C-alpha positions in Angstrom: -187.1 -90.3 57.4 -189.9 -93.2 59.3 -190.5 -96.3 60.0 -191.6 -97.4 56.7 -189.1 -96.0 54.1 -186.7 -97.6 56.9 -188.5 -101.1 55.8 -188.3 -100.5 52.4 -185.0 -99.7 52.3 -183.1 -102.0 54.3 -185.6 -104.8 54.4 -183.4 -107.3 52.8 -180.8 -106.6 55.1 -183.4 -106.9 58.2 -184.7 -110.2 56.9 -181.1 -110.9 56.7 -179.9 -110.7 59.6 -183.5 -112.4 61.4 -182.6 -115.6 60.0 -178.8 -115.1 60.7 -179.8 -115.1 64.2 -181.8 -117.8 64.1 -179.5 -120.0 62.4 -177.2 -119.6 65.0 -179.1 -119.6 67.9 -180.4 -122.8 66.8 -177.2 -124.4 65.7 -178.9 -125.2 62.2 -175.3 -123.6 60.9 -173.7 -127.2 61.4 -176.6 -128.9 59.9 -176.1 -126.2 56.7 -172.3 -126.6 56.7 -172.8 -130.2 56.3 -174.9 -130.4 53.6 -173.2 -128.0 51.7 -170.3 -130.4 52.2 -172.0 -133.4 50.9 -173.2 -131.0 47.9 -170.1 -130.2 46.8 -168.7 -133.7 47.2 -171.3 -134.8 45.0 -170.8 -132.5 42.2 -167.3 -133.4 42.2 -168.1 -137.1 42.4 -170.1 -136.4 39.2 -167.8 -134.0 37.2 -165.0 -136.3 38.1 -167.0 -139.7 37.0 -168.0 -138.1 33.2 -164.0 -136.5 32.6 -162.1 -139.8 33.9 -159.7 -139.7 31.1 -159.2 -135.6 31.5 -159.4 -135.7 35.3 -156.3 -138.9 34.7 -154.5 -136.7 32.7 -154.6 -133.6 35.2 -153.8 -135.5 38.3 -150.8 -137.3 36.5 -149.6 -133.6 35.2 -149.9 -132.1 39.1 -148.0 -135.5 40.3 -145.1 -135.2 37.6 -144.8 -131.5 38.6 -143.8 -132.7 42.5 
């Protein structure tokens, strides 16, 4: 197996490893985690706003179980 075949077979993994190393070295993982939490919060807030009655009923049922 020569270098070209190795690169063609594993280029996605190699690029992923390099990106992961760069993220860890530059401490961007903290920023990425914060952005992910913000996006999840936005989707959750939008879902609750769009389905108020359904969420209220599910929450009431959950509290009644406790």
